[in-house]
N, C-alpha and C positions, 0 to 999 in steps of 0.2 A: 667638652665645651666651657665648663669652668674658665682653662688656660686660655682659650681664644677670646672672652669677654675679657680678662684679665691684661691680655695683650693688646686688647682693642681700646682698652680705657685707658691705658698710660700713655700714650700720647697727647691723649684728650687732656687728662691731667697736668703734664706738661705744658701744655698752651695753657692751660688756665692758672700759671703762675705756681703752681705746687712744688716743693721740692719735695724729691724722692732721696731715701737712703737714710742710713746712720747717721744723726746728728754729730759734730764735731765736739771733741772733748773740750778744745782751746780755741782760741779766738786768735787770728793774724797776729793782734797787739801781744798776745799772751807767748805766742810760738815766739816771736820775735824778743821778748824778755827773756824766754828759756835760752834761746842760741846765745844771746849777750852773757849770759851768767856763764856758760858752760864754756864759751872764749877767753872767761874771765877766769877760768878754772876752779868754779864751784862743780862739786862732784854730782853726777847723775841722781844720786839718793837724795842728797841735802834740797836739788832742785826742784825736782819731784815733791818732797815734803813741803817746799815753800809754795807750791803752786796749786798743791791738792791734788795731782794727777799722779800716776803710775808710773813706776821706773821707765816699763815698756814705753808708753808715750814718749817721754822724755829723751829715752834713744830714738825711737823712730823721729822725730824732730830733728834731732842732731844728725842723723844717719841721710835725712832731708836738706839738711845745709849741706851737706857735701857733692850731691846731686846737681 
């Protein structure tokens, strides 16, 4: 019954404009800056330190650039 009520409430929450899911770590502007640094040869580790995010986040942004 709990699952049914949860599933019934999700569409209503979306309709009310609620943002569901995990929040993004970086903004679109920050992601563009990260891509630019990587394109200019800055290392993944240095870019992560500069932006205060993990290396995995920088790698994910880098790999989405190719897709």
